[in-house]
C-alpha positions in Angstrom: 0.0 0.0 0.0 2.0 2.9 -1.1 -0.3 5.5 0.4 1.1 4.8 3.7 3.7 7.8 3.3 5.1 10.5 5.5 2.6 12.8 3.7 0.0 10.5 4.3 0.2 10.2 8.2 1.2 14.0 8.4 -2.1 14.9 6.6 -4.1 12.8 9.0 -2.5 14.4 11.8 -3.0 17.9 10.7 -6.6 17.1 9.7 -7.2 15.4 13.2 -8.2 12.1 11.6 -6.9 9.9 14.2 -9.6 7.5 15.3 -7.1 5.2 17.1 -5.9 8.0 19.4 -7.7 7.3 22.8 -6.6 10.7 24.2 -4.5 9.6 26.9 -1.7 7.0 27.6 -2.8 3.5 27.2 -3.8 1.7 30.3 -1.8 -1.4 29.6 1.1 0.5 28.8 0.8 2.3 31.8 0.6 -0.8 34.1 4.0 -2.0 32.4 5.6 1.2 32.6 4.8 1.7 36.2 6.9 -1.2 37.0 10.1 -0.1 35.5 12.5 0.9 38.2 15.3 2.2 36.2 14.7 5.8 35.1 17.9 5.9 33.2 16.9 3.2 30.4 17.0 4.3 27.0 13.5 4.2 25.4 12.2 4.4 22.0 8.8 4.7 20.9 8.2 4.1 17.4 5.3 5.7 15.5 4.7 7.4 18.4 1.9 10.0 17.1 0.6 11.9 19.8 3.1 10.2 22.3 0.9 10.3 25.4 3.1 7.7 26.7 6.5 9.6 26.2 4.8 12.7 28.0 4.0 10.2 30.8 7.4 8.9 31.1 9.2 12.4 30.9 6.8 13.8 33.7 7.7 10.8 35.7 11.5 11.3 35.7 12.5 9.2 32.8 15.2 11.1 31.1 16.1 8.7 28.0 13.0 8.9 26.0 13.0 9.1 22.1 9.7 9.4 20.2 9.9 8.6 16.2 7.4 9.5 13.9 7.9 10.4 10.2 4.8 12.7 10.4 6.2 16.1 11.9 2.6 17.2 12.9 2.2 14.3 15.1 4.7 15.7 17.6 2.6 19.1 18.0 0.5 17.5 20.8 3.4 16.5 22.7 5.1 19.8 22.7 1.8 21.7 23.7 1.2 19.2 26.6 4.7 18.6 27.5 6.9 21.7 26.5 9.7 20.2 28.5 10.3 17.3 26.6 13.7 17.4 24.7 13.5 18.5 21.2 16.5 16.7 20.2 14.6 13.4 21.2 11.9 14.1 18.7 13.1 12.0 15.6 11.2 12.8 12.7 12.5 9.9 10.8 11.8 6.3 9.1 11.8 3.8 11.9 13.6 1.4 9.6 16.3 4.0 8.7 17.2 4.4 12.6 20.7 3.6 13.7 20.8 3.9 17.5 20.9 1.8 20.7 17.9 1.4 23.1 17.0 -0.9 26.2 13.3 -0.9 25.6 11.3 -0.2 22.5 7.5 0.6 23.5 4.9 -0.5 21.0 1.7 1.2 20.9 -0.2 1.3 17.3 2.8 1.4 15.2 3.0 -2.4 14.2 -0.5 -2.4 13.4 -0.3 0.8 11.2 2.5 -0.3 8.6 2.1 -2.5 5.8 1.7 -6.3 6.6 4.7 -6.9 4.3 6.8 -4.7 6.6 6.3 -6.9 9.8 9.2 -9.1 9.4 11.5 -6.0 8.8 10.0 -4.5 11.9 10.9 -7.4 14.0 14.5 -7.4 12.6 14.9 -3.8 13.1 13.5 -3.5 16.6 15.9 -6.4 17.7 18.9 -4.4 16.0 18.0 -1.2 17.8 18.2 -3.0 21.2 21.3 -3.8 23.0 21.7 -7.5 24.2 18.9 -8.3 26.4 16.8 -5.2 25.8 13.0 -5.6 25.7 10.2 -4.9 23.1 6.9 -4.5 24.9 3.6 -3.1 24.0 0.3 -3.8 22.8 -0.9 -5.7 19.5 -4.4 -6.4 18.2 -5.6 -9.8 18.9 -7.9 -10.2 15.9 -8.0 -9.6 12.2 -10.1 -6.9 10.9 -12.7 -7.1 8.0 -12.1 -3.7 6.4 -8.9 -2.7 4.9 -6.5 -1.0 7.1 -4.6 1.0 8.6 -5.0 -0.4 11.4 -4.0 -3.9 10.4 -5.0 -6.7 12.9 -3.0 -10.1 13.2 -3.0 -13.1 15.5 -0.8 -14.4 18.1 0.4 -17.3 15.7 1.4 -14.7 13.1 3.2 -12.5 15.7 5.1 -15.5 17.1 6.3 -16.5 13.7 7.3 -12.9 13.0 9.2 -12.1 16.1 10.6 -15.7 17.3 13.8 -15.4 14.9 14.8 -12.3 16.7 13.1 -12.6 20.1 12.6 -14.6 23.2 8.9 -14.2 23.8 8.3 -13.7 27.6 4.6 -12.8 27.3 2.0 -12.6 24.8 -1.5 -12.7 26.6 -4.6 -10.9 26.6 -4.6 -7.2 28.0 -5.9 -7.0 31.4 -6.5 -3.1 31.2 -7.5 -2.4 27.8 -10.2 0.4 27.3 -13.8 -1.0 27.0 -14.2 -0.7 23.2 -10.8 -2.9 22.8 -11.5 -5.4 25.7 -10.7 -8.8 24.6 -9.5 -7.7 21.4 -5.6 -6.7 22.4 -2.6 -8.7 23.3 0.2 -7.4 25.8 3.5 -8.6 24.6 7.0 -8.5 26.0 9.9 -9.8 24.4 13.7 -10.1 25.0 16.1 -9.4 21.9 18.0 -12.6 21.2 
């Protein structure tokens, strides 16, 4: 699907056409983030969009948080609601072109927004960006969708096949704290880079 370009996503943010945006940090991710003890870990949130989780982390003392999105308009919300967020940590870039090292890749809606053909490349790139033993954690949809995406759904079996070559899967289970419209339709995942 060639239309999933930087211009396409930027226009959606400029027009406010972001129906996936719940308006605050995802409860399943907050549950995970609240368990993190080391506030010095390097965290990447790819396809961060309005980056509610990045604002939450920054406001709670995590100093090494980067957000990546190739739509510059996506970051307007973050900067207006969290003006102290370091501008040098806003990566207006293609996730697949990043060449950095992190301890944690936090997944929230990016995997389901890319073309399905890119999922293996996503798993490879996420593992490459993580230092040995680094983790990928976040939320994936737990079902296929009838309509054409984005977002694109998927199944646990598909995800296991995609990530297993690059990660040890530590958790892939139904989310306990999904918002009501997504209850029973999301998986929480945590994986360790091989």
